[in-house]
N, C-alpha and C positions, 0 to 999 in steps of 0.2 A: 505494498499499501503507499504509492503515496501523498506527500505534502497536498501536490493540487489533487487527490482521491478523498484526501479528507478535508481539506475547502471545500468539495463540490459536496461530500456527504454532510460537511455541517452545514451547508447553505441548502441544502434536500431536508434537512430536522429543522431546521428555521424556518420555513413555508410550509411544513407541513404541523410545523406549532400553531400557525395565523392560520391555515386553511386554503395556501395558498398551492395544491398541488394539483395535478392531471385532474378531468375529470371524471364522477364516477364509473361510466361506463366503460374507461381506459382503462382506470383501476382493478375493476372487477376482471374484467380480458385478460390483464397481465396476470393476475394472479391466477385463474384459471389454468394457464398457459403451463405457468408458473407447477401447481398444482402436480403436472403428469408429467412435467420433465425430470430424465430420470438423473439429472445435473443438481435437485434440490435437494438438500442435505435438511434432515429436520433438528439439529438442531448442534450449535456453534461448538468449534474446539478449535480453531487456534484464533491465535490471539486479532489480527486483522479482524475475521471472519466477530470475534466478542467485541473488537474498538465500535465494529459497525454498530452493532445490536445498541452497543450506548451511547452512541449517538438520537439511536432512534427511541432511544426511553426505556427503553426492554431489558432483561435482564437476561430471558432467553426467547427464541422465536427460530421460523428458518430461514435459514441464508442459500442463497447462491453457491452449487459447489465449485463451480467455474472463476467467480470473483472473489468471491465471499460476502456481498456486501446482501446484510438486513433486506427480506424481501416487502418489506414492511416499507422499505427507505425506497426500495430500486424503483416499485410498481410505482410509485404515489411520484416520482420523479417528471418534471418538465425536462422532453428532450435535453434542450440544450443545458440541463444539469448536469445528465448521466454522463457517468467516467466513457473512456475511451478506453475500449480495451486493448490490451496487449497482442502481438502479432498469436502464442501462446494462448490465449484464453478466446482468440476469435474462431482459433482452429479447435477448439476444445467446446465450443457452443451447440447444442444440436443444430439440425435446420431450423425446427418449427420455434425455436427461442424467438420473443420478441424484440430482444435486443442483437437480432443481425437486419431485421426488416428496416 
């Protein structure tokens, strides 16, 4: 996790607190895609995953197995606030991932 990733996650967390998120239909669609994703992790195990959850104000919750982001933050983020995948992360994302579109 880079400093840029931390800043973006903090921005999304602040926007989430103040209700500045994607519309409900987009969030629900993203969550439905993540729910069936083989890369979804039910629990955070790595430090960067736990940091992402902490920024979301959560102690535990599902995270993306590719980038380690809290699904609570990732799915509600505006497109301009999403982190940029590294080439390794991009290659690991399944074709059905909404982050690829």
